[in-house]
MDAnalysis code that builds the backbone (N, CA, C; Angstrom):
import MDAnalysis as mda
import numpy as np

u = mda.Universe.empty(546, n_residues=182, atom_resindex=np.repeat(np.arange(182), 3), trajectory=True)
u.add_TopologyAttr("name", ["N", "CA", "C"] * 182)
u.add_TopologyAttr("resid", np.arange(1, 183))
u.add_TopologyAttr("resname", ["MET", "ARG", "ALA", "LEU", "LEU", "ALA", "LEU", "PRO", "LEU", "LEU", "SER", "LEU", "ALA", "ALA", "CYS", "GLY", "GLY", "LEU", "ASN", "ASN", "GLU", "PRO", "LEU", "ARG", "THR", "GLY", "VAL", "VAL", "GLN", "GLY", "THR", "VAL", "ALA", "SER", "ALA", "ASP", "PRO", "GLY", "TRP", "GLN", "ALA", "VAL", "THR", "ASP", "LEU", "GLY", "SER", "GLY", "GLN", "THR", "ALA", "THR", "PHE", "ASP", "SER", "GLY", "GLY", "VAL", "PHE", "THR", "LEU", "SER", "GLY", "VAL", "ALA", "PRO", "GLY", "THR", "ALA", "ASN", "LEU", "TYR", "VAL", "VAL", "ALA", "ASN", "VAL", "HIS", "GLY", "ALA", "THR", "ARG", "VAL", "GLN", "ALA", "PRO", "VAL", "SER", "GLY", "GLY", "LEU", "LEU", "THR", "GLN", "LEU", "GLY", "VAL", "VAL", "GLN", "PRO", "GLN", "PRO", "ALA", "GLY", "LYS", "VAL", "ASN", "VAL", "HIS", "LEU", "LYS", "ALA", "MET", "GLY", "VAL", "PRO", "ASN", "PRO", "ASN", "ALA", "SER", "MET", "VAL", "SER", "ILE", "ASP", "ASP", "THR", "PRO", "PHE", "ALA", "ASN", "GLN", "THR", "PHE", "ASP", "ASN", "THR", "ASN", "THR", "ALA", "HIS", "ILE", "GLY", "PRO", "LEU", "THR", "ASP", "GLY", "CYS", "TYR", "THR", "GLY", "SER", "VAL", "LYS", "HIS", "PRO", "THR", "ALA", "GLY", "SER", "ALA", "PRO", "LEU", "SER", "PHE", "CYS", "MET", "ALA", "ASN", "GLY", "GLN", "ASP", "THR", "ASP", "THR", "THR", "ALA", "THR", "LEU", "PRO"])
u.atoms.positions = np.array([
    [54.380, -29.371, 12.432],
    [53.008, -29.782, 12.241],
    [52.029, -28.633, 12.531],
    [52.286, -27.746, 13.445],
    [51.573, -26.603, 13.803],
    [51.560, -25.632, 12.594],
    [52.701, -25.546, 11.900],
    [52.814, -24.624, 10.815],
    [52.038, -25.133, 9.734],
    [51.875, -26.408, 9.543],
    [51.042, -26.925, 8.446],
    [49.599, -26.664, 8.767],
    [49.192, -26.707, 9.907],
    [47.747, -26.461, 10.275],
    [47.345, -24.926, 10.132],
    [48.461, -24.047, 10.332],
    [48.272, -22.606, 10.372],
    [48.039, -22.148, 9.022],
    [48.712, -22.665, 7.994],
    [48.580, -22.157, 6.547],
    [47.090, -22.254, 6.133],
    [46.456, -23.525, 6.171],
    [44.973, -23.492, 5.736],
    [44.086, -22.615, 6.464],
    [44.280, -22.273, 7.779],
    [43.391, -21.446, 8.558],
    [43.808, -19.961, 8.054],
    [44.959, -19.596, 7.802],
    [45.212, -18.364, 7.277],
    [44.594, -18.113, 5.940],
    [44.678, -19.084, 5.070],
    [44.015, -18.936, 3.734],
    [42.514, -18.778, 3.906],
    [41.872, -19.523, 4.808],
    [40.523, -19.390, 4.881],
    [40.091, -18.038, 5.440],
    [40.824, -17.497, 6.352],
    [40.735, -16.129, 6.974],
    [40.814, -14.997, 5.819],
    [41.683, -15.325, 4.839],
    [41.862, -14.321, 3.898],
    [40.604, -14.314, 2.902],
    [39.865, -15.429, 2.785],
    [38.637, -15.447, 1.915],
    [37.456, -14.761, 2.626],
    [37.544, -14.164, 3.699],
    [36.588, -13.500, 4.558],
    [36.112, -12.338, 3.776],
    [36.846, -11.777, 2.849],
    [36.425, -10.532, 2.267],
    [35.579, -10.788, 0.960],
    [35.325, -12.131, 0.766],
    [34.618, -12.378, -0.534],
    [33.181, -11.798, -0.430],
    [32.748, -11.097, -1.477],
    [31.442, -10.341, -1.513],
    [30.445, -11.228, -2.317],
    [29.485, -11.824, -1.586],
    [28.510, -12.655, -2.073],
    [27.160, -11.937, -2.253],
    [27.177, -10.590, -2.022],
    [25.945, -9.821, -2.120],
    [25.305, -9.988, -3.568],
    [26.029, -9.927, -4.564],
    [25.346, -10.016, -6.043],
    [24.604, -11.429, -6.202],
    [25.011, -12.297, -5.439],
    [24.471, -13.646, -5.496],
    [23.092, -13.693, -4.670],
    [22.909, -12.820, -3.889],
    [21.667, -12.824, -2.912],
    [20.547, -12.135, -3.667],
    [20.718, -11.363, -4.673],
    [19.626, -10.621, -5.415],
    [19.653, -10.947, -6.903],
    [18.669, -10.622, -7.697],
    [18.553, -10.928, -9.026],
    [18.398, -9.651, -9.776],
    [18.416, -9.904, -11.103],
    [18.264, -8.826, -11.975],
    [16.992, -9.004, -12.895],
    [16.069, -7.981, -13.214],
    [14.965, -8.240, -14.050],
    [15.227, -7.260, -15.223],
    [15.090, -7.804, -16.353],
    [15.220, -6.920, -17.594],
    [14.094, -7.205, -18.562],
    [13.813, -6.101, -19.347],
    [12.624, -6.159, -20.249],
    [12.724, -5.006, -21.232],
    [11.689, -5.046, -22.103],
    [11.463, -3.948, -22.976],
    [10.003, -3.506, -22.881],
    [9.803, -2.285, -22.699],
    [8.520, -1.762, -22.478],
    [7.995, -1.254, -23.921],
    [6.904, -1.673, -24.386],
    [6.322, -1.224, -25.746],
    [5.565, 0.141, -25.484],
    [5.576, 0.914, -26.475],
    [4.929, 2.299, -26.363],
    [5.583, 3.119, -25.263],
    [6.878, 2.981, -25.131],
    [7.517, 3.752, -23.960],
    [7.679, 5.170, -24.461],
    [7.293, 6.077, -23.429],
    [7.678, 7.550, -23.557],
    [8.546, 7.917, -22.524],
    [9.784, 8.305, -22.960],
    [10.789, 8.721, -21.882],
    [10.396, 9.654, -20.879],
    [9.297, 10.544, -21.065],
    [8.910, 11.491, -20.077],
    [8.081, 10.860, -18.921],
    [7.695, 9.678, -19.175],
    [6.681, 8.859, -18.216],
    [7.308, 7.646, -17.784],
    [8.551, 7.277, -18.173],
    [8.972, 5.935, -17.974],
    [9.378, 5.722, -16.488],
    [8.953, 4.470, -16.128],
    [9.411, 4.022, -14.770],
    [8.847, 2.655, -14.537],
    [9.827, 1.729, -14.061],
    [9.459, 0.439, -13.645],
    [9.834, 0.370, -12.107],
    [8.761, 0.034, -11.328],
    [8.934, -0.040, -9.890],
    [8.719, -1.427, -9.357],
    [9.720, -1.870, -8.419],
    [9.478, -3.081, -7.665],
    [8.739, -2.660, -6.459],
    [7.371, -3.201, -6.424],
    [6.492, -2.655, -5.318],
    [6.993, -3.234, -3.937],
    [7.707, -4.247, -3.944],
    [8.140, -4.863, -2.702],
    [9.201, -4.033, -1.983],
    [10.156, -3.412, -2.836],
    [11.245, -2.664, -2.269],
    [11.110, -1.127, -2.563],
    [10.233, -0.782, -3.456],
    [10.116, 0.618, -3.843],
    [11.262, 0.959, -4.920],
    [12.108, 0.138, -5.158],
    [13.185, 0.539, -6.083],
    [12.641, 0.712, -7.509],
    [13.180, 1.744, -8.163],
    [12.679, 2.146, -9.547],
    [13.862, 2.160, -10.418],
    [13.481, 1.769, -11.729],
    [14.417, 1.849, -12.805],
    [13.603, 2.628, -14.069],
    [14.603, 3.376, -14.664],
    [13.961, 3.972, -15.928],
    [14.361, 3.190, -17.157],
    [13.945, 3.520, -18.294],
    [14.302, 2.691, -19.490],
    [14.885, 3.697, -20.522],
    [15.629, 3.127, -21.415],
    [16.235, 3.908, -22.525],
    [15.281, 4.323, -23.572],
    [15.694, 5.027, -24.589],
    [14.829, 5.407, -25.736],
    [14.090, 4.206, -26.518],
    [14.714, 3.083, -26.330],
    [14.155, 1.849, -26.978],
    [13.198, 1.201, -25.994],
    [13.063, 1.584, -24.858],
    [12.134, 1.008, -23.853],
    [12.724, -0.090, -23.040],
    [14.083, -0.238, -23.166],
    [14.709, -1.374, -22.353],
    [15.044, -0.901, -20.951],
    [14.673, -1.685, -19.963],
    [14.958, -1.350, -18.613],
    [15.769, -2.582, -17.963],
    [16.532, -2.320, -16.977],
    [17.211, -3.216, -16.128],
    [17.034, -2.790, -14.646],
    [16.480, -3.739, -13.840],
    [16.194, -3.406, -12.499],
    [17.116, -4.425, -11.678],
    [18.251, -3.950, -10.994],
    [19.048, -4.705, -10.306],
    [18.804, -4.723, -8.773],
    [19.440, -5.756, -8.092],
    [19.215, -5.831, -6.589],
    [17.837, -6.208, -6.287],
    [17.038, -6.997, -7.050],
    [15.744, -7.485, -6.674],
    [15.744, -8.727, -5.871],
    [15.030, -8.678, -4.707],
    [15.027, -9.847, -3.720],
    [14.497, -11.052, -4.472],
    [14.990, -12.192, -4.190],
    [14.514, -13.447, -4.726],
    [13.110, -13.811, -4.368],
    [12.344, -14.465, -5.224],
    [10.934, -14.699, -5.023],
    [10.140, -14.066, -6.248],
    [8.949, -13.837, -5.986],
    [8.151, -13.169, -7.062],
    [8.112, -11.750, -6.880],
    [8.737, -10.966, -7.856],
    [8.784, -9.490, -7.828],
    [7.477, -8.989, -8.451],
    [6.637, -8.107, -7.730],
    [5.569, -7.373, -8.291],
    [6.021, -6.109, -8.719],
    [5.948, -5.964, -10.080],
    [6.401, -4.746, -10.827],
    [5.223, -3.935, -11.314],
    [5.365, -2.562, -11.097],
    [4.265, -1.707, -11.697],
    [5.047, -0.780, -12.806],
    [4.695, -1.023, -14.016],
    [5.248, -0.402, -15.204],
    [4.469, 0.772, -15.754],
    [5.022, 1.919, -15.828],
    [4.478, 2.991, -16.333],
    [5.198, 3.353, -17.736],
    [4.335, 3.105, -18.744],
    [5.035, 3.260, -20.179],
    [4.734, 4.670, -20.741],
    [3.520, 5.192, -20.510],
    [3.346, 6.658, -20.990],
    [2.116, 7.154, -20.251],
    [1.655, 8.444, -20.582],
    [0.660, 9.058, -19.876],
    [-0.658, 8.230, -19.911],
    [-0.928, 7.279, -20.783],
    [-2.104, 6.581, -20.902],
    [-1.930, 5.118, -20.824],
    [-0.754, 4.519, -20.492],
    [-0.413, 3.261, -20.403],
    [0.289, 2.747, -19.206],
    [-0.129, 1.728, -18.555],
    [0.615, 1.009, -17.399],
    [0.361, -0.307, -17.328],
    [1.092, -1.168, -16.578],
    [0.662, -2.471, -16.347],
    [1.329, -3.124, -15.031],
    [0.763, -4.171, -14.546],
    [1.431, -4.831, -13.481],
    [1.958, -6.145, -14.031],
    [3.211, -6.430, -13.556],
    [3.915, -7.770, -13.923],
    [4.404, -8.389, -12.953],
    [4.234, -9.695, -12.816],
    [4.949, -10.550, -11.888],
    [6.099, -11.208, -12.411],
    [7.375, -11.217, -11.771],
    [8.488, -11.751, -12.293],
    [9.179, -12.615, -11.318],
    [9.355, -13.867, -11.689],
    [10.167, -14.821, -10.867],
    [11.616, -14.441, -10.775],
    [12.171, -14.247, -9.571],
    [13.592, -13.802, -9.397],
    [14.395, -14.761, -8.683],
    [15.585, -15.023, -9.117],
    [16.372, -15.847, -8.391],
    [17.607, -15.150, -8.228],
    [18.442, -15.422, -6.901],
    [19.549, -14.778, -6.636],
    [20.767, -15.054, -7.558],
    [21.412, -13.981, -7.979],
    [22.465, -14.107, -8.934],
    [22.144, -14.409, -10.454],
    [20.827, -14.411, -10.670],
    [20.429, -14.716, -12.183],
    [19.572, -13.525, -12.726],
    [19.644, -13.450, -14.069],
    [18.882, -12.507, -14.810],
    [17.429, -13.112, -15.292],
    [16.483, -12.428, -14.819],
    [15.097, -12.709, -15.332],
    [14.822, -11.939, -16.569],
    [14.621, -12.598, -17.773],
    [14.275, -11.656, -18.954],
    [12.866, -11.837, -19.233],
    [12.123, -10.582, -19.138],
    [10.606, -10.546, -19.343],
    [10.224, -10.427, -20.787],
    [11.098, -10.008, -21.686],
    [10.772, -9.821, -23.150],
    [10.055, -8.522, -23.137],
    [9.126, -8.448, -24.084],
    [8.339, -7.226, -24.345],
    [7.133, -7.101, -23.398],
    [7.003, -5.980, -22.663],
    [5.911, -5.828, -21.663],
    [5.016, -4.866, -22.330],
    [3.641, -5.238, -22.498],
    [2.653, -4.386, -23.200],
    [1.912, -3.641, -22.246],
    [1.888, -2.345, -22.227],
    [1.108, -1.575, -21.304],
    [-0.448, -1.651, -21.592],
    [-1.272, -1.537, -20.601],
    [-2.627, -1.587, -20.803],
    [-3.232, -0.223, -20.735],
    [-4.360, 0.114, -21.330],
    [-4.899, 1.492, -21.180],
    [-5.037, 1.758, -19.612],
    [-4.724, 2.912, -19.337],
    [-4.742, 3.330, -17.812],
    [-5.129, 4.858, -17.716],
    [-5.805, 5.135, -16.661],
    [-6.353, 6.461, -16.430],
    [-5.783, 7.081, -15.245],
    [-6.250, 8.084, -14.885],
    [-5.759, 8.981, -13.692],
    [-6.979, 9.146, -12.824],
    [-6.719, 9.228, -11.449],
    [-7.724, 9.563, -10.475],
    [-7.457, 11.063, -10.157],
    [-8.410, 11.813, -9.939],
    [-8.444, 13.257, -9.556],
    [-9.033, 13.063, -8.161],
    [-8.183, 13.295, -7.147],
    [-8.536, 13.249, -5.807],
    [-8.838, 14.656, -5.450],
    [-10.073, 14.987, -4.982],
    [-10.590, 16.230, -4.564],
    [-10.497, 16.272, -3.041],
    [-9.782, 17.303, -2.513],
    [-9.716, 17.398, -1.007],
    [-10.682, 18.423, -0.405],
    [-11.384, 17.980, 0.505],
    [-12.319, 18.729, 1.311],
    [-11.591, 19.002, 2.595],
    [-11.264, 20.247, 2.955],
    [-10.542, 20.377, 4.282],
    [-11.137, 21.703, 4.998],
    [-12.327, 21.682, 5.328],
    [-12.889, 22.875, 5.988],
    [-12.190, 23.142, 7.257],
    [-11.725, 24.460, 7.326],
    [-11.016, 24.913, 8.529],
    [-9.574, 24.309, 8.789],
    [-9.136, 23.558, 7.773],
    [-7.739, 23.173, 7.918],
    [-6.778, 24.154, 7.318],
    [-5.754, 24.561, 8.183],
    [-4.828, 25.504, 7.695],
    [-3.989, 24.905, 6.654],
    [-3.673, 25.654, 5.481],
    [-2.799, 25.155, 4.442],
    [-3.204, 23.817, 3.941],
    [-4.278, 23.583, 3.372],
    [-4.707, 22.189, 2.941],
    [-3.701, 21.691, 1.912],
    [-3.057, 22.557, 1.190],
    [-2.157, 22.213, 0.062],
    [-0.876, 21.490, 0.627],
    [-0.758, 21.484, 2.030],
    [0.297, 20.824, 2.579],
    [0.036, 19.244, 2.703],
    [-1.160, 18.849, 2.338],
    [-1.581, 17.495, 2.487],
    [-0.858, 16.645, 1.280],
    [-0.728, 15.409, 1.537],
    [-0.167, 14.501, 0.565],
    [-1.060, 13.380, 0.407],
    [-1.141, 12.757, -0.707],
    [-1.961, 11.529, -0.947],
    [-1.124, 10.437, -1.485],
    [-1.284, 9.225, -0.984],
    [-0.556, 7.957, -1.377],
    [-1.644, 6.917, -1.818],
    [-1.353, 6.222, -2.931],
    [-2.236, 5.180, -3.333],
    [-1.430, 3.848, -3.020],
    [-2.054, 2.942, -2.250],
    [-1.447, 1.722, -1.870],
    [-1.101, 0.787, -3.003],
    [-0.084, 0.059, -2.886],
    [0.357, -0.844, -3.933],
    [0.593, -0.304, -5.321],
    [1.052, 0.904, -5.368],
    [1.495, 1.605, -6.600],
    [2.748, 2.282, -6.151],
    [3.344, 2.919, -7.272],
    [4.470, 3.776, -6.939],
    [4.164, 5.177, -6.535],
    [2.812, 5.516, -6.460],
    [2.302, 6.870, -6.305],
    [2.122, 7.020, -4.913],
    [3.209, 7.599, -4.216],
    [3.121, 7.895, -2.730],
    [3.532, 9.378, -2.674],
    [2.993, 10.018, -1.604],
    [3.270, 11.478, -1.228],
    [3.132, 12.309, -2.421],
    [2.038, 12.230, -3.065],
    [1.737, 13.130, -4.199],
    [0.988, 14.363, -3.737],
    [1.341, 15.495, -4.281],
    [0.904, 16.784, -3.817],
    [-0.412, 17.254, -4.477],
    [-1.082, 18.222, -3.785],
    [-2.409, 18.833, -4.345],
    [-1.992, 20.152, -4.983],
    [-2.849, 20.527, -6.127],
    [-2.653, 21.759, -6.611],
    [-3.344, 22.881, -5.882],
    [-3.466, 24.023, -6.488],
    [-4.042, 25.212, -5.846],
    [-5.583, 25.086, -5.739],
    [-6.145, 24.064, -6.395],
    [-7.584, 23.843, -6.362],
    [-7.944, 22.727, -5.412],
    [-6.935, 22.340, -4.705],
    [-7.007, 21.115, -3.806],
    [-7.364, 19.907, -4.452],
    [-6.687, 19.716, -5.633],
    [-6.932, 18.454, -6.357],
    [-5.491, 17.868, -6.667],
    [-5.395, 16.612, -6.556],
    [-4.255, 15.740, -6.878],
    [-4.607, 14.937, -8.124],
    [-3.837, 14.985, -9.156],
    [-3.992, 14.145, -10.310],
    [-3.095, 13.098, -10.333],
    [-3.404, 11.831, -10.242],
    [-2.560, 10.691, -9.941],
    [-2.735, 9.544, -11.095],
    [-1.671, 9.201, -11.626],
    [-1.777, 8.124, -12.668],
    [-0.492, 8.115, -13.502],
    [-0.495, 7.219, -14.455],
    [-1.622, 6.338, -14.912],
    [-1.772, 5.155, -14.025],
    [-3.062, 4.821, -13.759],
    [-3.467, 3.666, -12.940],
    [-4.175, 2.547, -13.850],
    [-3.743, 1.298, -13.536],
    [-4.392, 0.238, -14.235],
    [-5.764, 0.048, -13.601],
    [-6.522, -0.931, -14.488],
    [-7.855, -1.170, -14.010],
    [-7.785, -1.892, -12.554],
    [-8.750, -1.616, -11.875],
    [-8.882, -2.352, -10.550],
    [-9.251, -1.322, -9.349],
    [-9.450, -1.865, -8.199],
    [-9.819, -0.986, -7.091],
    [-8.632, -0.721, -6.194],
    [-8.605, 0.506, -5.685],
    [-7.492, 0.894, -4.855],
    [-7.977, 1.508, -3.618],
    [-6.997, 1.549, -2.688],
    [-7.138, 2.167, -1.378],
    [-5.936, 3.096, -1.185],
    [-5.986, 4.031, -0.277],
    [-4.877, 4.856, -0.034],
    [-5.230, 5.763, 1.186],
    [-4.549, 6.861, 1.241],
    [-4.865, 7.890, 2.347],
    [-4.280, 9.301, 1.875],
    [-5.038, 10.298, 2.515],
    [-4.560, 11.657, 2.474],
    [-4.109, 12.036, 3.854],
    [-2.841, 12.568, 3.871],
    [-2.356, 12.975, 5.256],
    [-2.029, 14.479, 5.184],
    [-2.343, 15.093, 6.339],
    [-1.915, 16.473, 6.576],
    [-1.136, 16.516, 7.772],
    [-0.164, 17.541, 7.684],
    [0.796, 17.517, 8.891],
    [0.243, 17.795, 10.268],
    [-0.893, 18.626, 10.330],
    [-1.468, 18.900, 11.636],
    [-2.997, 18.476, 11.749],
    [-3.724, 18.086, 10.487],
    [-5.085, 17.743, 10.598],
    [-5.299, 16.223, 10.487],
    [-4.465, 15.476, 10.552],
    [-4.646, 14.058, 10.592],
    [-4.666, 13.445, 9.193],
    [-5.407, 12.402, 8.988],
    [-5.500, 11.626, 7.704],
    [-6.951, 11.224, 7.425],
    [-7.046, 10.953, 6.128],
    [-8.470, 10.411, 5.708],
    [-8.229, 9.276, 4.733],
    [-9.154, 8.214, 4.817],
    [-8.890, 7.098, 3.916],
    [-9.336, 7.477, 2.659],
    [-8.912, 6.609, 1.550],
    [-9.413, 6.868, 0.183],
    [-9.646, 5.571, -0.336],
    [-10.757, 5.355, -1.169],
    [-11.072, 4.139, -1.902],
    [-11.761, 4.523, -3.130],
    [-11.300, 3.864, -4.175],
    [-11.891, 4.235, -5.583],
    [-11.613, 2.952, -6.512],
    [-12.268, 2.935, -7.679],
    [-11.949, 1.938, -8.690],
    [-11.641, 2.577, -10.004],
    [-10.961, 1.968, -10.846],
    [-10.476, 2.315, -12.209],
    [-11.105, 1.287, -13.158],
    [-11.536, 1.751, -14.300],
    [-12.147, 0.772, -15.276],
    [-11.818, 1.292, -16.790],
    [-11.443, 0.404, -17.559],
    [-11.342, 0.720, -19.083],
    [-10.445, 1.746, -19.227],
    [-9.415, 2.093, -18.571],
    [-8.395, 3.151, -18.759],
    [-9.019, 4.511, -18.637],
    [-10.229, 4.667, -18.071],
    [-10.794, 5.950, -17.997],
    [-10.408, 6.719, -16.774],
    [-10.438, 8.058, -16.745],
    [-10.101, 8.845, -15.631],
    [-11.317, 8.696, -14.575],
    [-11.176, 8.929, -13.357],
    [-12.133, 8.870, -12.389],
    [-11.936, 9.882, -11.284],
    [-12.926, 10.336, -10.529],
    [-12.813, 11.320, -9.496],
    [-13.254, 10.808, -8.254],
    [-12.623, 11.227, -7.082],
    [-13.000, 10.767, -5.814],
    [-12.575, 11.983, -4.922],
    [-13.247, 11.943, -3.722],
    [-13.054, 13.021, -2.784],
    [-12.654, 12.388, -1.404],
    [-11.719, 13.159, -0.818],
    [-11.242, 12.777, 0.541],
    [-11.464, 14.000, 1.437],
    [-12.058, 13.686, 2.606],
    [-12.401, 14.740, 3.591],
    [-11.552, 14.580, 4.882],
    [-10.748, 15.686, 5.071],
    [-9.956, 15.685, 6.283],
    [-10.896, 16.096, 7.363],
    [-10.545, 15.572, 8.589],
    [-11.373, 15.940, 9.892],
    [-11.311, 17.379, 10.272],
])
């Protein structure tokens, strides 16, 4: 009798290696219109995970947490869009064709009087894939493409602290803003 009870217990223990991880996350797939391979990226803003797309604009983003995924799609130098995708564990969410909207860039001008090596500063724009962007030798960071809307972010320097950033984008036009380090 004990031997008969031991067999089912051993078989249950052997199943302990079953990998259910693929069932806990989903996959989002779609095609980006007007895709330029040099600018391509689809980012899940929740996890920061990024996927590129092929020459036909097809992308596959795996391992996406269940719920509503907030995606930021960069199609080309002048086109981007935001997409919300319902994701279920173990399933494929097919978005179809994603149309980019006209998008511009923000030129962040850095004022850093008395700050040693201001080019060591980094700028990040909240709720976008644009984090830790660098400044050029004129203390300007060119960030985009950004969709229409208002944004916040920050400029951080390793020794001089940080400065908040706030600006709005409209009609796919470029805009300028200034950040001043203390």
